[in-house]
N, C-alpha and C positions, 0 to 999 in steps of 0.2 A: 771900529764900527762900519766905515766905508767897505771895508774886506769882507765883511760878514754881508752886508746888505746887498752887494753885489752878486754874489753868488745865489743867495736868497731871492733877489729879485728876478734873474734868469731862471732859476728854478719855477717859480711862480708864472713865469711868463710862458715857459713851454708846458705848463700843466694847464694852465689856461687856453693855450692852443689845443693842445690834444683834446681837452674837454668840450673844447667850442667846435672842432672838426667832427668829433663825435657826434655831439648833439645836432649839428646842421645835417649829417649824414644820415641820421635817425629821423629826423624831421623831412627829409627830402622827398620826393614823389618818387625818385627812383630807389630809395631805399625801401620805402613801402612796397614798391611793385617787387623787387628782389626777395622780400619777405612773403609776399603772395605766392611767387612762384615756388619757392620753397617748401610751402605748404602743400603745393599742388603739384609737386615732383613726384608724388607716388610712395612705392613702398621701399624705395633705395634699393641697395644691394641685396642680393640672393644669400642671405647670410643666415645664421640661426635662428633669428628673430624675425625674419621675413613675414611668415604665418602669423605672429604676435601682432605685427602693425596691421597686418590685413583684417586680423579679427577685430580690432581696435577701430580701425575705419569702417568697417563694414557695419559693425554695432553701431557706428554714429550716423551712417549711412540710415539704417533700418528707423533710429529715433528720429531723423530729418522727416522721413515719411510719416510718422505718426504727429509730430509737429503740425505738418501741412494738412493733414486730415481732421486733426482738432479743429483746426481754422475753418476748413471748408463745411465742415459738419456744423459747424454754427451758421454757416452765412447763405449757404446755396438753398434753392426750392427745387432743383431737379433730384428725382428719386436716383438716379445712376449715379450720382456723386454722394448722396449720402450712404447708399449702400456700399459704395467703395470707400467711403471712410469707415464705415463700420468694418470691412473685411480687413483694412490696414491696421485698423485698431485692435483687431484680434489676433492677425497674423504675425505681425511685425515682432510683439514681444516674445512670442515662442521662438523665432529667429535668433533674437538675441540672447535669450536664453542659452539657446545650443551653441553659439559662440562663446559665451561666457563659460560655459562648462568646458570647452576646449581649453579656455584660456588659463582657467583653473588647473584642469587634469596636466595640460603639459607644460605650463610655463609657473604653476603656484601661484599665480597672480588673479586674486578676488576683486580687483580694482575695477570699477565700471567707467566707462568711459561719459563725460560730459554731454549735455545736450549741445547740439549744433545750432548755429543761426540758420534760421531759414527765412524763406522770403515772406515778407507781410503783405497779405492778401488784401488788406484795406479794408474798407466799409464794404457792406452787403449791396451794391450798387449791379447794374445789369452786365459788367465785365467783371464779376468777382469770380465766375466760374472759367472764365477764359483766363484769368491771371494764374489760377490755380492749375489748369490744364498747362500752361505755358512753365510754371514752376516744377510741377511733377514731371514733365516730359524732360526739361533738363536735368531734373534730379536723377531720374533715370538714366539718362544719356552718360552723366559722371558715374552711377553705378556700373554701367556698362565697360568703361574705360578700366575701373578698377580690376573687376573680372578678367578681362583680357590680360593685365599687366600680371597679375598674380598667376596666371598660367604659365608664364614665362620664367617665373622667379620660385616657384613651389614645387615641391615633389611629395608634398604630404596628400594622401589620396582623398582625406576628408575635406581639405580645402580646394582641391581640384573639383571635387564633386559638388561642393557648395559653391563654387564660382561657375561652373557650368549650369546648376540650377538657377542660380540668381540670375543669369543671362538670360536665359530662355525664358524666364518669369517677366523680365524688364523688356526684353524686344517684344513679346507678346502685348504686355500692357502698353508700351509705347505707341503699337498700331491702334489698340481701342480708342487711347485718348487723343489721337491724332485725327481719328474717324469722327470722335465727338467734337472735336476742335472744329472740324471742317463742316458738319451738320449743322451745329449750334450757332456757329459764329463765322461761316465760310473762309475760315483761314486754313491754308493747306501749308 
């Protein structure tokens, strides 16, 4: 019995050590940071699926704009932001459908992307509009990073044209949002 229990004991100790190290690594802040960085690494290599990754991430990006606009539409008193929310809610679904059409045609993939996590704008107080502007500016800046990256990795005309159009829109929108932020809150 002693001969069997020594190998069994050693095996259990090794398994426990591995599980403990893996659990500690998973729960550590450095693991959480590396996982976050992996999600933010972009589209990866310029392989045959790079356009699919762009389509999914850009669809998620558009959904994020809708979610932010839904929040501000219920909380703002400013007509400019109400009109912007209406425009986002009307326009973004069309952009998502175009992306899904390409996804289905090119990859035979009809799956939709999940809703992203977006900033919670909080209660409708005197700073809710500022929080929205800050969140949407950051959101647009992230979209520009995506469009610039895909230009270096895709050769598909539709994707490159999409990236150009999205970046042009986002750049102009950021200018407007920053102008409002400066006028309304004296924040540059």
